[in-house]
Every structure is written in structure tokens, then in C-alpha cells.
N, CA, C and O atoms as a GROMACS GRO file, in nm:
protein
  420
    1MET      N    1  -7.371  11.313  13.730
    1MET     CA    2  -7.255  11.288  13.644
    1MET      C    3  -7.267  11.374  13.518
    1MET      O    4  -7.374  11.383  13.458
    2ALA      N    5  -7.159  11.435  13.480
    2ALA     CA    6  -7.160  11.520  13.362
    2ALA      C    7  -7.165  11.436  13.235
    2ALA      O    8  -7.113  11.325  13.231
    3ALA      N    9  -7.229  11.490  13.134
    3ALA     CA   10  -7.245  11.416  13.008
    3ALA      C   11  -7.119  11.426  12.924
    3ALA      O   12  -7.072  11.535  12.892
    4ARG      N   13  -7.066  11.311  12.888
    4ARG     CA   14  -6.949  11.310  12.801
    4ARG      C   15  -6.989  11.322  12.655
    4ARG      O   16  -6.912  11.374  12.574
    5ILE      N   17  -7.108  11.274  12.621
    5ILE     CA   18  -7.159  11.285  12.485
    5ILE      C   19  -7.284  11.371  12.489
    5ILE      O   20  -7.376  11.347  12.568
    6ARG      N   21  -7.286  11.472  12.404
    6ARG     CA   22  -7.398  11.567  12.403
    6ARG      C   23  -7.454  11.580  12.262
    6ARG      O   24  -7.389  11.542  12.164
    7LYS      N   25  -7.574  11.634  12.253
    7LYS     CA   26  -7.638  11.658  12.125
    7LYS      C   27  -7.549  11.750  12.042
    7LYS      O   28  -7.498  11.851  12.091
    8GLY      N   29  -7.531  11.715  11.915
    8GLY     CA   30  -7.450  11.797  11.825
    8GLY      C   31  -7.305  11.752  11.814
    8GLY      O   32  -7.233  11.798  11.726
    9ASP      N   33  -7.260  11.663  11.903
    9ASP     CA   34  -7.122  11.614  11.897
    9ASP      C   35  -7.103  11.522  11.777
    9ASP      O   36  -7.195  11.451  11.736
   10LYS      N   37  -6.984  11.525  11.721
   10LYS     CA   38  -6.945  11.426  11.620
   10LYS      C   39  -6.886  11.308  11.696
   10LYS      O   40  -6.803  11.326  11.785
   11VAL      N   41  -6.930  11.185  11.662
   11VAL     CA   42  -6.883  11.066  11.731
   11VAL      C   43  -6.845  10.957  11.632
   11VAL      O   44  -6.886  10.960  11.516
   12ILE      N   45  -6.767  10.861  11.680
   12ILE     CA   46  -6.726  10.744  11.603
   12ILE      C   47  -6.782  10.622  11.676
   12ILE      O   48  -6.776  10.614  11.799
   13VAL      N   49  -6.837  10.526  11.599
   13VAL     CA   50  -6.885  10.402  11.659
   13VAL      C   51  -6.765  10.309  11.673
   13VAL      O   52  -6.696  10.281  11.576
   14ILE      N   53  -6.740  10.260  11.797
   14ILE     CA   54  -6.621  10.178  11.822
   14ILE      C   55  -6.654  10.030  11.840
   14ILE      O   56  -6.564   9.948  11.851
   15ALA      N   57  -6.784   9.996  11.843
   15ALA     CA   58  -6.822   9.855  11.858
   15ALA      C   59  -6.960   9.834  11.799
   15ALA      O   60  -7.041   9.926  11.792
   16GLY      N   61  -6.987   9.710  11.756
   16GLY     CA   62  -7.117   9.677  11.702
   16GLY      C   63  -7.116   9.667  11.552
   16GLY      O   64  -7.011   9.674  11.488
   17ARG      N   65  -7.234   9.650  11.495
   17ARG     CA   66  -7.244   9.626  11.351
   17ARG      C   67  -7.207   9.747  11.266
   17ARG      O   68  -7.174   9.731  11.148
   18ASP      N   69  -7.210   9.865  11.324
   18ASP     CA   70  -7.174   9.987  11.250
   18ASP      C   71  -7.036  10.040  11.290
   18ASP      O   72  -7.010  10.160  11.277
   19LYS      N   73  -6.950   9.952  11.338
   19LYS     CA   74  -6.816   9.993  11.384
   19LYS      C   75  -6.743  10.069  11.274
   19LYS      O   76  -6.738  10.025  11.159
   20GLY      N   77  -6.685  10.184  11.312
   20GLY     CA   78  -6.610  10.264  11.218
   20GLY      C   79  -6.688  10.380  11.158
   20GLY      O   80  -6.629  10.474  11.106
   21LYS      N   81  -6.820  10.375  11.164
   21LYS     CA   82  -6.901  10.484  11.109
   21LYS      C   83  -6.894  10.606  11.198
   21LYS      O   84  -6.873  10.597  11.319
   22GLN      N   85  -6.911  10.723  11.135
   22GLN     CA   86  -6.912  10.849  11.208
   22GLN      C   87  -7.044  10.919  11.183
   22GLN      O   88  -7.106  10.899  11.079
   23GLY      N   89  -7.086  11.001  11.277
   23GLY     CA   90  -7.209  11.077  11.262
   23GLY      C   91  -7.225  11.178  11.372
   23GLY      O   92  -7.145  11.186  11.465
   24GLU      N   93  -7.332  11.257  11.359
   24GLU     CA   94  -7.362  11.359  11.458
   24GLU      C   95  -7.470  11.309  11.552
   24GLU      O   96  -7.566  11.244  11.508
   25VAL      N   97  -7.456  11.338  11.679
   25VAL     CA   98  -7.554  11.296  11.778
   25VAL      C   99  -7.679  11.384  11.762
   25VAL      O  100  -7.673  11.506  11.776
   26LEU      N  101  -7.793  11.318  11.732
   26LEU     CA  102  -7.918  11.391  11.713
   26LEU      C  103  -7.993  11.406  11.845
   26LEU      O  104  -8.060  11.507  11.868
   27LYS      N  105  -7.982  11.305  11.932
   27LYS     CA  106  -8.056  11.306  12.058
   27LYS      C  107  -7.984  11.216  12.157
   27LYS      O  108  -7.929  11.113  12.119
   28VAL      N  109  -7.985  11.255  12.284
   28VAL     CA  110  -7.925  11.174  12.390
   28VAL      C  111  -8.037  11.131  12.484
   28VAL      O  112  -8.121  11.212  12.525
   29LEU      N  113  -8.038  11.002  12.519
   29LEU     CA  114  -8.136  10.946  12.612
   29LEU      C  115  -8.062  10.908  12.739
   29LEU      O  116  -8.021  10.792  12.753
   30PRO      N  117  -8.043  11.002  12.834
   30PRO     CA  118  -7.958  10.977  12.950
   30PRO      C  119  -8.008  10.868  13.044
   30PRO      O  120  -7.927  10.798  13.104
   31LYS      N  121  -8.138  10.852  13.058
   31LYS     CA  122  -8.191  10.749  13.148
   31LYS      C  123  -8.161  10.609  13.097
   31LYS      O  124  -8.149  10.515  13.175
   32GLU      N  125  -8.149  10.595  12.964
   32GLU     CA  126  -8.122  10.465  12.903
   32GLU      C  127  -7.974  10.448  12.867
   32GLU      O  128  -7.935  10.341  12.821
   33ASN      N  129  -7.892  10.551  12.888
   33ASN     CA  130  -7.751  10.552  12.847
   33ASN      C  131  -7.737  10.524  12.698
   33ASN      O  132  -7.649  10.448  12.657
   34ARG      N  133  -7.822  10.586  12.618
   34ARG     CA  134  -7.819  10.566  12.473
   34ARG      C  135  -7.824  10.699  12.402
   34ARG      O  136  -7.861  10.802  12.460
   35ALA      N  137  -7.785  10.696  12.274
   35ALA     CA  138  -7.790  10.815  12.191
   35ALA      C  139  -7.836  10.776  12.052
   35ALA      O  140  -7.816  10.663  12.008
   36ILE      N  141  -7.898  10.870  11.982
   36ILE     CA  142  -7.936  10.850  11.843
   36ILE      C  143  -7.837  10.927  11.759
   36ILE      O  144  -7.821  11.048  11.774
   37VAL      N  145  -7.768  10.854  11.668
   37VAL     CA  146  -7.662  10.914  11.586
   37VAL      C  147  -7.706  10.909  11.440
   37VAL      O  148  -7.757  10.808  11.392
   38GLN      N  149  -7.685  11.020  11.371
   38GLN     CA  150  -7.727  11.031  11.232
   38GLN      C  151  -7.655  10.929  11.143
   38GLN      O  152  -7.532  10.926  11.139
   39GLY      N  153  -7.733  10.846  11.073
   39GLY     CA  154  -7.678  10.749  10.979
   39GLY      C  155  -7.623  10.623  11.042
   39GLY      O  156  -7.564  10.541  10.971
   40VAL      N  157  -7.641  10.604  11.172
   40VAL     CA  158  -7.586  10.487  11.242
   40VAL      C  159  -7.702  10.407  11.301
   40VAL      O  160  -7.801  10.464  11.347
   41MET      N  161  -7.689  10.274  11.301
   41MET     CA  162  -7.788  10.184  11.359
   41MET      C  163  -7.924  10.200  11.288
   41MET      O  164  -8.028  10.214  11.352
   42MET      N  165  -7.920  10.198  11.155
   42MET     CA  166  -8.042  10.215  11.076
   42MET      C  167  -8.127  10.088  11.083
   42MET      O  168  -8.077   9.977  11.064
   43VAL      N  169  -8.256  10.108  11.110
   43VAL     CA  170  -8.351   9.997  11.117
   43VAL      C  171  -8.473  10.032  11.033
   43VAL      O  172  -8.502  10.149  11.008
   44LYS      N  173  -8.546   9.928  10.990
   44LYS     CA  174  -8.669   9.949  10.914
   44LYS      C  175  -8.787   9.929  11.006
   44LYS      O  176  -8.792   9.832  11.082
   45ARG      N  177  -8.882  10.019  10.998
   45ARG     CA  178  -9.002  10.013  11.080
   45ARG      C  179  -9.124  10.023  10.990
   45ARG      O  180  -9.126  10.102  10.895
   46HIS      N  181  -9.225   9.943  11.020
   46HIS     CA  182  -9.352   9.952  10.948
   46HIS      C  183  -9.437  10.056  11.018
   46HIS      O  184  -9.469  10.042  11.136
   47GLU      N  185  -9.475  10.162  10.943
   47GLU     CA  186  -9.555  10.268  11.003
   47GLU      C  187  -9.688  10.278  10.930
   47GLU      O  188  -9.694  10.271  10.807
   48ARG      N  189  -9.794  10.296  11.008
   48ARG     CA  190  -9.924  10.310  10.945
   48ARG      C  191  -9.946  10.453  10.901
   48ARG      O  192  -9.890  10.546  10.960
   49PRO      N  193 -10.024  10.473  10.798
   49PRO     CA  194 -10.047  10.609  10.746
   49PRO      C  195 -10.112  10.698  10.852
   49PRO      O  196 -10.197  10.653  10.930
   50GLY      N  197 -10.072  10.822  10.852
   50GLY     CA  198 -10.129  10.920  10.944
   50GLY      C  199 -10.152  11.049  10.870
   50GLY      O  200 -10.130  11.057  10.750
   51PRO      N  201 -10.196  11.151  10.942
   51PRO     CA  202 -10.222  11.280  10.874
   51PRO      C  203 -10.096  11.346  10.818
   51PRO      O  204 -10.104  11.423  10.722
   52ARG      N  205  -9.980  11.316  10.877
   52ARG     CA  206  -9.856  11.380  10.832
   52ARG      C  207  -9.767  11.288  10.750
   52ARG      O  208  -9.679  11.337  10.678
   53SER      N  209  -9.788  11.156  10.758
   53SER     CA  210  -9.700  11.064  10.686
   53SER      C  211  -9.782  10.966  10.604
   53SER      O  212  -9.896  10.933  10.637
   54ALA      N  213  -9.720  10.919  10.496
   54ALA     CA  214  -9.790  10.827  10.406
   54ALA      C  215  -9.789  10.685  10.460
   54ALA      O  216  -9.870  10.602  10.418
   55GLY      N  217  -9.699  10.655  10.553
   55GLY     CA  218  -9.689  10.520  10.606
   55GLY      C  219  -9.599  10.434  10.520
   55GLY      O  220  -9.529  10.484  10.433
   56GLY      N  221  -9.602  10.302  10.544
   56GLY     CA  222  -9.516  10.210  10.470
   56GLY      C  223  -9.394  10.173  10.552
   56GLY      O  224  -9.392  10.190  10.674
   57ILE      N  225  -9.292  10.122  10.484
   57ILE     CA  226  -9.169  10.082  10.552
   57ILE      C  227  -9.074  10.201  10.555
   57ILE      O  228  -9.033  10.251  10.450
   58VAL      N  229  -9.040  10.245  10.675
   58VAL     CA  230  -8.956  10.364  10.694
   58VAL      C  231  -8.823  10.322  10.754
   58VAL      O  232  -8.819  10.241  10.846
   59THR      N  233  -8.713  10.376  10.701
   59THR     CA  234  -8.581  10.351  10.757
   59THR      C  235  -8.542  10.470  10.845
   59THR      O  236  -8.546  10.585  10.801
   60LYS      N  237  -8.506  10.440  10.971
   60LYS     CA  238  -8.467  10.548  11.061
   60LYS      C  239  -8.361  10.499  11.159
   60LYS      O  240  -8.332  10.380  11.165
   61GLU      N  241  -8.304  10.593  11.234
   61GLU     CA  242  -8.199  10.561  11.330
   61GLU      C  243  -8.259  10.505  11.458
   61GLU      O  244  -8.360  10.554  11.508
   62ALA      N  245  -8.194  10.402  11.512
   62ALA     CA  246  -8.231  10.347  11.641
   62ALA      C  247  -8.127  10.391  11.743
   62ALA      O  248  -8.014  10.422  11.706
   63PRO      N  249  -8.163  10.394  11.872
   63PRO     CA  250  -8.065  10.433  11.974
   63PRO      C  251  -7.950  10.332  11.983
   63PRO      O  252  -7.970  10.212  11.966
   64ILE      N  253  -7.830  10.384  12.010
   64ILE     CA  254  -7.711  10.300  12.028
   64ILE      C  255  -7.655  10.332  12.165
   64ILE      O  256  -7.661  10.446  12.211
   65HIS      N  257  -7.598  10.231  12.231
   65HIS     CA  258  -7.547  10.251  12.366
   65HIS      C  259  -7.427  10.345  12.364
   65HIS      O  260  -7.343  10.338  12.275
   66ILE      N  261  -7.421  10.432  12.464
   66ILE     CA  262  -7.315  10.533  12.470
   66ILE      C  263  -7.176  10.470  12.482
   66ILE      O  264  -7.077  10.528  12.438
   67SER      N  265  -7.168  10.350  12.543
   67SER     CA  266  -7.038  10.285  12.558
   67SER      C  267  -6.979  10.244  12.424
   67SER      O  268  -6.860  10.215  12.415
   68ASN      N  269  -7.060  10.240  12.320
   68ASN     CA  270  -7.012  10.204  12.186
   68ASN      C  271  -6.975  10.325  12.103
   68ASN      O  272  -6.948  10.312  11.984
   69LEU      N  273  -6.974  10.442  12.164
   69LEU     CA  274  -6.942  10.567  12.094
   69LEU      C  275  -6.817  10.631  12.155
   69LEU      O  276  -6.792  10.619  12.274
   70ALA      N  277  -6.741  10.700  12.071
   70ALA     CA  278  -6.625  10.775  12.119
   70ALA      C  279  -6.612  10.903  12.038
   70ALA      O  280  -6.656  10.909  11.923
   71HIS      N  281  -6.553  11.004  12.098
   71HIS     CA  282  -6.526  11.128  12.026
   71HIS      C  283  -6.403  11.111  11.938
   71HIS      O  284  -6.310  11.041  11.976
   72PRO      N  285  -6.401  11.174  11.819
   72PRO     CA  286  -6.276  11.178  11.744
   72PRO      C  287  -6.182  11.281  11.806
   72PRO      O  288  -6.226  11.389  11.846
   73ASP      N  289  -6.055  11.247  11.814
   73ASP     CA  290  -5.956  11.339  11.869
   73ASP      C  291  -5.941  11.458  11.774
   73ASP      O  292  -5.923  11.437  11.654
   74PRO      N  293  -5.948  11.582  11.824
   74PRO     CA  294  -5.932  11.697  11.735
   74PRO      C  295  -5.798  11.700  11.663
   74PRO      O  296  -5.786  11.759  11.556
   75ALA      N  297  -5.696  11.636  11.720
   75ALA     CA  298  -5.562  11.639  11.659
   75ALA      C  299  -5.551  11.543  11.540
   75ALA      O  300  -5.503  11.583  11.434
   76ASP      N  301  -5.595  11.416  11.557
   76ASP     CA  302  -5.573  11.320  11.448
   76ASP      C  303  -5.698  11.244  11.404
   76ASP      O  304  -5.690  11.163  11.312
   77GLY      N  305  -5.813  11.267  11.468
   77GLY     CA  306  -5.937  11.204  11.425
   77GLY      C  307  -5.960  11.063  11.476
   77GLY      O  308  -6.064  11.004  11.446
   78LYS      N  309  -5.866  11.008  11.551
   78LYS     CA  310  -5.884  10.874  11.606
   78LYS      C  311  -5.970  10.881  11.732
   78LYS      O  312  -5.976  10.986  11.796
   79PRO      N  313  -6.038  10.770  11.768
   79PRO     CA  314  -6.124  10.773  11.887
   79PRO      C  315  -6.045  10.803  12.015
   79PRO      O  316  -5.933  10.755  12.033
   80THR      N  317  -6.104  10.883  12.102
   80THR     CA  318  -6.040  10.918  12.227
   80THR      C  319  -6.142  10.920  12.340
   80THR      O  320  -6.262  10.935  12.317
   81ARG      N  321  -6.092  10.904  12.461
   81ARG     CA  322  -6.177  10.919  12.578
   81ARG      C  323  -6.184  11.067  12.615
   81ARG      O  324  -6.103  11.148  12.570
   82ILE      N  325  -6.282  11.098  12.699
   82ILE     CA  326  -6.308  11.237  12.735
   82ILE      C  327  -6.280  11.258  12.883
   82ILE      O  328  -6.316  11.174  12.966
   83GLY      N  329  -6.217  11.369  12.915
   83GLY     CA  330  -6.196  11.407  13.053
   83GLY      C  331  -6.253  11.545  13.077
   83GLY      O  332  -6.291  11.614  12.982
   84PHE      N  333  -6.259  11.585  13.201
   84PHE     CA  334  -6.308  11.717  13.238
   84PHE      C  335  -6.199  11.791  13.314
   84PHE      O  336  -6.125  11.732  13.392
   85LYS      N  337  -6.191  11.922  13.290
   85LYS     CA  338  -6.101  12.005  13.370
   85LYS      C  339  -6.158  12.145  13.377
   85LYS      O  340  -6.243  12.184  13.298
   86PHE      N  341  -6.109  12.220  13.474
   86PHE     CA  342  -6.153  12.357  13.494
   86PHE      C  343  -6.047  12.452  13.438
   86PHE      O  344  -5.928  12.434  13.463
   87LEU      N  345  -6.091  12.552  13.364
   87LEU     CA  346  -6.000  12.653  13.311
   87LEU      C  347  -5.976  12.760  13.416
   87LEU      O  348  -6.040  12.761  13.521
   88GLU      N  349  -5.883  12.851  13.387
   88GLU     CA  350  -5.849  12.957  13.482
   88GLU      C  351  -5.970  13.046  13.513
   88GLU      O  352  -5.982  13.097  13.624
   89ASP      N  353  -6.059  13.064  13.414
   89ASP     CA  354  -6.176  13.149  13.436
   89ASP      C  355  -6.290  13.076  13.506
   89ASP      O  356  -6.398  13.133  13.525
   90GLY      N  357  -6.267  12.950  13.546
   90GLY     CA  358  -6.366  12.876  13.624
   90GLY      C  359  -6.460  12.788  13.543
   90GLY      O  360  -6.542  12.717  13.600
   91ARG      N  361  -6.448  12.792  13.410
   91ARG     CA  362  -6.536  12.710  13.328
   91ARG      C  363  -6.493  12.563  13.331
   91ARG      O  364  -6.373  12.534  13.331
   92LYS      N  365  -6.590  12.472  13.334
   92LYS     CA  366  -6.563  12.329  13.328
   92LYS      C  367  -6.576  12.287  13.181
   92LYS      O  368  -6.682  12.307  13.120
   93VAL      N  369  -6.470  12.229  13.125
   93VAL     CA  370  -6.470  12.194  12.983
   93VAL      C  371  -6.430  12.048  12.965
   93VAL      O  372  -6.367  11.988  13.052
   94ARG      N  373  -6.468  11.993  12.850
   94ARG     CA  374  -6.429  11.857  12.814
   94ARG      C  375  -6.301  11.865  12.731
   94ARG      O  376  -6.281  11.958  12.652
   95TYR      N  377  -6.214  11.765  12.750
   95TYR     CA  378  -6.092  11.761  12.669
   95TYR      C  379  -6.062  11.618  12.627
   95TYR      O  380  -6.106  11.522  12.692
   96ALA      N  381  -5.988  11.604  12.519
   96ALA     CA  382  -5.950  11.472  12.468
   96ALA      C  383  -5.833  11.422  12.548
   96ALA      O  384  -5.730  11.489  12.557
   97LYS      N  385  -5.846  11.303  12.607
   97LYS     CA  386  -5.737  11.249  12.688
   97LYS      C  387  -5.620  11.208  12.601
   97LYS      O  388  -5.506  11.203  12.650
   98ARG      N  389  -5.643  11.178  12.475
   98ARG     CA  390  -5.537  11.132  12.384
   98ARG      C  391  -5.436  11.244  12.356
   98ARG      O  392  -5.315  11.222  12.361
   99SER      N  393  -5.487  11.365  12.326
   99SER     CA  394  -5.398  11.474  12.288
   99SER      C  395  -5.400  11.591  12.387
   99SER      O  396  -5.311  11.676  12.386
  100GLY      N  397  -5.502  11.596  12.472
  100GLY     CA  398  -5.514  11.707  12.567
  100GLY      C  399  -5.585  11.829  12.512
  100GLY      O  400  -5.599  11.928  12.583
  101GLU      N  401  -5.630  11.822  12.385
  101GLU     CA  402  -5.698  11.938  12.325
  101GLU      C  403  -5.841  11.949  12.375
  101GLU      O  404  -5.905  11.849  12.409
  102LEU      N  405  -5.892  12.074  12.381
  102LEU     CA  406  -6.028  12.097  12.426
  102LEU      C  407  -6.128  12.052  12.320
  102LEU      O  408  -6.105  12.067  12.200
  103ILE      N  409  -6.240  11.997  12.367
  103ILE     CA  410  -6.346  11.954  12.276
  103ILE      C  411  -6.460  12.053  12.278
  103ILE      O  412  -6.525  12.074  12.175
  104ASP      N  413  -6.486  12.115  12.391
  104ASP     CA  414  -6.597  12.212  12.398
  104ASP      C  415  -6.568  12.330  12.309
  104ASP      O  416  -6.454  12.371  12.289
  105ARG      N  417  -6.676  12.384  12.257
  105ARG     CA  418  -6.667  12.495  12.162
  105ARG      C  419  -6.639  12.625  12.233
  105ARG      O  420  -6.628  12.730  12.168
   0.00000   0.00000   0.00000
């Protein structure tokens, strides 16, 4: 199955405690159907000191389920679903189902 959400995409959280927040996808975990989004699902973790870090209580992003994320529509910025289509030159691209505009760069 092709990935609808990829690293570097801008996404909107549509459900959960961070509903309405926007951020960039930092990492996708396809086996778990989760993604790590910048500034979303922030949790505090107790980390012990190591050679590279001082330790203490660290705030970082936790994975969020992909079903709770949506792409903003390029036309109006509202959440939209993603579809796939083939262009005349044979490339497979993602497009916003809401407006029909291409999402791939």
C-alpha cells in the first residue's frame, strides 16, 4: 500500500488531545501505523545522564496514529483526504480529494 503520509509533509491533527494543531512529519513508523509530528503529542520523559545528554526531565514528541492526521488542502488549508492518480508522463502522484490539486512536489 502506498504511503499517504510521508516524512516532511505538513499535517493537521483531526482527533485527540492535540486536535487542530499543525506540524511537519519528522518520522513515519509504517509497521505501527504511526507518525511523529513536530510539536504534537508532547510527553515528558525521565532520562538518565549519558555522554551526550545531561539527563533530567525531557519533553519530546510521541508517535500519533496516522488515522488522526490529515493533509491540509493546498487550496484552502482545511483537512482533506488523499487520493492517487497517474499523470500523462506515467508518474503516480498524490492529490487532495477536496479540491483535486496535486500534493506531491
